[in-house]
KEDREN-983673 format. One record per residue: residue in three letters; x, y, z of N, C-alpha, C in turn. Coordinates in nm, 2 decimals. Atoms other than C-alpha are relative to their C-alpha. Layout:
# residues N
+------+--------+--------+--------+--------+--------+--------+--------+--------+--------+
! resn !     nu !     nv !     nw !    cau !    cav !    caw !     cu !     cv !     cw !
+------+--------+--------+--------+--------+--------+--------+--------+--------+--------+
!  ALA !      X !      Y !      Z !      X !      Y !      Z !      X !      Y !      Z !
...
+------+--------+--------+--------+--------+--------+--------+--------+--------+--------+
# end
This chain:
# residues 66
+------+--------+--------+--------+--------+--------+--------+--------+--------+--------+
! resn !     nu !     nv !     nw !    cau !    cav !    caw !     cu !     cv !     cw !
+------+--------+--------+--------+--------+--------+--------+--------+--------+--------+
!  UNK !   0.09 !  -0.12 !   0.00 !   0.00 !   0.00 !   0.00 !   0.09 !   0.12 !   0.00 !
!  UNK !  -0.08 !  -0.12 !   0.01 !   0.15 !   0.33 !  -0.11 !  -0.07 !   0.12 !   0.06 !
!  UNK !   0.06 !  -0.11 !  -0.08 !   0.07 !   0.60 !   0.14 !   0.00 !   0.13 !  -0.08 !
!  UNK !  -0.02 !  -0.12 !   0.08 !   0.20 !   0.88 !  -0.09 !  -0.11 !   0.01 !  -0.11 !
!  UNK !   0.10 !   0.00 !   0.11 !  -0.03 !   0.77 !  -0.38 !  -0.14 !   0.01 !   0.06 !
!  UNK !   0.13 !  -0.01 !  -0.06 !  -0.33 !   0.73 !  -0.15 !  -0.03 !   0.14 !   0.04 !
!  UNK !   0.01 !  -0.14 !  -0.04 !  -0.27 !   1.08 !  -0.01 !  -0.03 !   0.09 !  -0.12 !
!  UNK !   0.02 !  -0.08 !   0.12 !  -0.24 !   1.23 !  -0.36 !  -0.14 !  -0.03 !  -0.06 !
!  UNK !   0.13 !   0.03 !   0.06 !  -0.56 !   1.05 !  -0.48 !  -0.11 !   0.07 !   0.09 !
!  UNK !   0.10 !  -0.06 !  -0.09 !  -0.75 !   1.17 !  -0.17 !   0.00 !   0.15 !  -0.02 !
!  UNK !  -0.01 !  -0.15 !   0.02 !  -0.63 !   1.53 !  -0.23 !  -0.06 !   0.04 !  -0.13 !
!  UNK !   0.06 !  -0.03 !   0.13 !  -0.73 !   1.52 !  -0.59 !  -0.16 !  -0.02 !   0.00 !
!  UNK !   0.15 !   0.02 !  -0.02 !  -1.08 !   1.38 !  -0.50 !  -0.06 !   0.12 !   0.07 !
!  UNK !   0.05 !  -0.11 !  -0.07 !  -1.12 !   1.66 !  -0.25 !   0.00 !   0.13 !  -0.09 !
!  UNK !  -0.01 !  -0.12 !   0.08 !  -1.01 !   1.93 !  -0.50 !  -0.12 !  -0.01 !  -0.11 !
!  UNK !   0.11 !   0.01 !   0.10 !  -1.26 !   1.79 !  -0.76 !  -0.13 !   0.02 !   0.06 !
!  UNK !   0.13 !  -0.03 !  -0.08 !  -1.54 !   1.80 !  -0.50 !  -0.02 !   0.15 !   0.02 !
!  UNK !   0.01 !  -0.14 !  -0.02 !  -1.46 !   2.16 !  -0.43 !  -0.03 !   0.08 !  -0.13 !
!  UNK !   0.02 !  -0.06 !   0.13 !  -1.45 !   2.25 !  -0.80 !  -0.15 !  -0.02 !  -0.04 !
!  UNK !   0.14 !   0.03 !   0.03 !  -1.79 !   2.08 !  -0.85 !  -0.09 !   0.09 !   0.08 !
!  UNK !   0.08 !  -0.09 !  -0.08 !  -1.93 !   2.28 !  -0.56 !   0.00 !   0.14 !  -0.05 !
!  UNK !  -0.01 !  -0.14 !   0.04 !  -1.80 !   2.61 !  -0.69 !  -0.08 !   0.01 !  -0.13 !
!  UNK !   0.08 !  -0.01 !   0.13 !  -1.95 !   2.54 !  -1.04 !  -0.15 !   0.00 !   0.03 !
!  UNK !   0.15 !   0.00 !  -0.03 !  -2.29 !   2.45 !  -0.89 !  -0.04 !   0.13 !   0.07 !
!  UNK !   0.03 !  -0.13 !  -0.06 !  -2.28 !   2.78 !  -0.68 !  -0.01 !   0.10 !  -0.11 !
!  UNK !   0.01 !  -0.10 !   0.11 !  -2.21 !   2.98 !  -1.00 !  -0.13 !  -0.02 !  -0.08 !
!  UNK !   0.12 !   0.03 !   0.08 !  -2.49 !   2.80 !  -1.18 !  -0.13 !   0.05 !   0.08 !
!  UNK !   0.11 !  -0.04 !  -0.08 !  -2.73 !   2.87 !  -0.89 !  -0.01 !   0.16 !   0.00 !
!  UNK !   0.00 !  -0.15 !   0.00 !  -2.63 !   3.24 !  -0.88 !  -0.05 !   0.05 !  -0.14 !
!  UNK !   0.05 !  -0.04 !   0.14 !  -2.69 !   3.27 !  -1.26 !  -0.15 !  -0.02 !  -0.01 !
!  UNK !   0.14 !   0.03 !   0.01 !  -3.03 !   3.10 !  -1.23 !  -0.08 !   0.10 !   0.08 !
!  UNK !   0.07 !  -0.09 !  -0.08 !  -3.13 !   3.33 !  -0.95 !  -0.01 !   0.14 !  -0.07 !
!  UNK !   0.00 !  -0.13 !   0.06 !  -3.03 !   3.64 !  -1.14 !  -0.09 !   0.00 !  -0.12 !
!  UNK !   0.09 !   0.00 !   0.11 !  -3.22 !   3.53 !  -1.45 !  -0.14 !   0.00 !   0.04 !
!  UNK !   0.14 !   0.00 !  -0.05 !  -3.53 !   3.46 !  -1.25 !  -0.04 !   0.13 !   0.05 !
!  UNK !   0.03 !  -0.14 !  -0.05 !  -3.51 !   3.80 !  -1.08 !  -0.02 !   0.09 !  -0.12 !
!  UNK !   0.02 !  -0.08 !   0.12 !  -3.48 !   3.96 !  -1.42 !  -0.14 !  -0.02 !  -0.07 !
!  UNK !   0.13 !   0.03 !   0.06 !  -3.79 !   3.78 !  -1.55 !  -0.11 !   0.05 !   0.09 !
!  UNK !   0.11 !  -0.05 !  -0.09 !  -3.99 !   3.87 !  -1.24 !  -0.01 !   0.15 !  -0.02 !
!  UNK !   0.00 !  -0.15 !   0.01 !  -3.88 !   4.24 !  -1.28 !  -0.07 !   0.04 !  -0.13 !
!  UNK !   0.06 !  -0.03 !   0.13 !  -3.98 !   4.23 !  -1.65 !  -0.16 !  -0.02 !   0.01 !
!  UNK !   0.15 !   0.03 !  -0.01 !  -4.33 !   4.08 !  -1.57 !  -0.06 !   0.11 !   0.09 !
!  UNK !   0.06 !  -0.10 !  -0.09 !  -4.38 !   4.34 !  -1.29 !  -0.01 !   0.13 !  -0.07 !
!  UNK !  -0.01 !  -0.13 !   0.07 !  -4.29 !   4.63 !  -1.52 !  -0.11 !   0.01 !  -0.11 !
!  UNK !   0.10 !   0.00 !   0.11 !  -4.56 !   4.53 !  -1.78 !  -0.13 !   0.05 !   0.06 !
!  UNK !   0.13 !  -0.04 !  -0.05 !  -4.88 !   4.71 !  -1.75 !  -0.11 !  -0.11 !  -0.01 !
!  UNK !   0.10 !   0.11 !   0.00 !  -5.18 !   4.49 !  -1.66 !  -0.08 !  -0.02 !  -0.13 !
!  UNK !   0.07 !   0.00 !   0.12 !  -5.36 !   4.58 !  -1.98 !   0.07 !  -0.08 !  -0.11 !
!  UNK !  -0.08 !   0.07 !   0.10 !  -5.08 !   4.44 !  -2.19 !  -0.01 !  -0.15 !   0.01 !
!  UNK !   0.01 !   0.14 !  -0.03 !  -5.12 !   4.10 !  -2.03 !  -0.14 !  -0.05 !  -0.04 !
!  UNK !   0.13 !   0.04 !   0.02 !  -5.49 !   4.10 !  -2.09 !  -0.04 !   0.00 !  -0.15 !
!  UNK !   0.04 !  -0.01 !   0.14 !  -5.49 !   4.17 !  -2.46 !   0.01 !  -0.13 !  -0.07 !
!  UNK !   0.01 !   0.13 !   0.06 !  -5.58 !   3.88 !  -2.68 !  -0.02 !   0.03 !  -0.15 !
!  UNK !   0.02 !  -0.01 !   0.15 !  -5.58 !   3.82 !  -3.06 !  -0.15 !   0.00 !  -0.03 !
!  UNK !   0.15 !   0.01 !   0.02 !  -5.96 !   3.74 !  -3.03 !  -0.06 !   0.04 !   0.14 !
!  UNK !   0.04 !  -0.04 !  -0.14 !  -6.08 !   3.95 !  -2.73 !  -0.14 !  -0.05 !   0.03 !
!  UNK !   0.13 !   0.04 !  -0.03 !  -6.44 !   3.84 !  -2.77 !  -0.01 !  -0.15 !   0.04 !
!  UNK !   0.01 !   0.14 !  -0.03 !  -6.36 !   3.47 !  -2.74 !   0.04 !  -0.03 !   0.14 !
!  UNK !  -0.04 !   0.04 !  -0.13 !  -6.36 !   3.33 !  -2.40 !  -0.03 !   0.10 !   0.11 !
!  UNK !   0.02 !  -0.11 !  -0.10 !  -6.46 !   3.65 !  -2.22 !  -0.13 !  -0.03 !   0.07 !
!  UNK !   0.12 !   0.03 !  -0.06 !  -6.81 !   3.52 !  -2.14 !  -0.03 !  -0.15 !  -0.01 !
!  UNK !   0.02 !   0.15 !   0.00 !  -6.92 !   3.17 !  -2.04 !  -0.15 !  -0.02 !   0.05 !
!  UNK !   0.14 !   0.03 !  -0.04 !  -7.29 !   3.07 !  -2.03 !  -0.01 !  -0.15 !   0.02 !
!  UNK !   0.01 !   0.14 !  -0.03 !  -7.36 !   2.74 !  -1.86 !  -0.14 !  -0.04 !   0.05 !
!  UNK !   0.13 !   0.04 !  -0.05 !  -7.69 !   2.56 !  -1.82 !   0.01 !  -0.15 !   0.03 !
!  UNK !  -0.01 !   0.14 !  -0.05 !  -7.73 !   2.24 !  -1.63 !  -0.14 !  -0.07 !  -0.02 !
+------+--------+--------+--------+--------+--------+--------+--------+--------+--------+
# end
């Protein structure tokens, strides 16, 4: 059993784990920033713009008889 090789392998495995964690943190930060941008965009839209439809008369009234 080579203690030096075992130590080096364990060190490399730890470094790879830290790199993977750092990459995941960057990905999460990027996703959070993108989601915040989308929320801000939706909040800045006037409510009337979201209610406009190509066919405004279709679906605006619903008559149901049982």
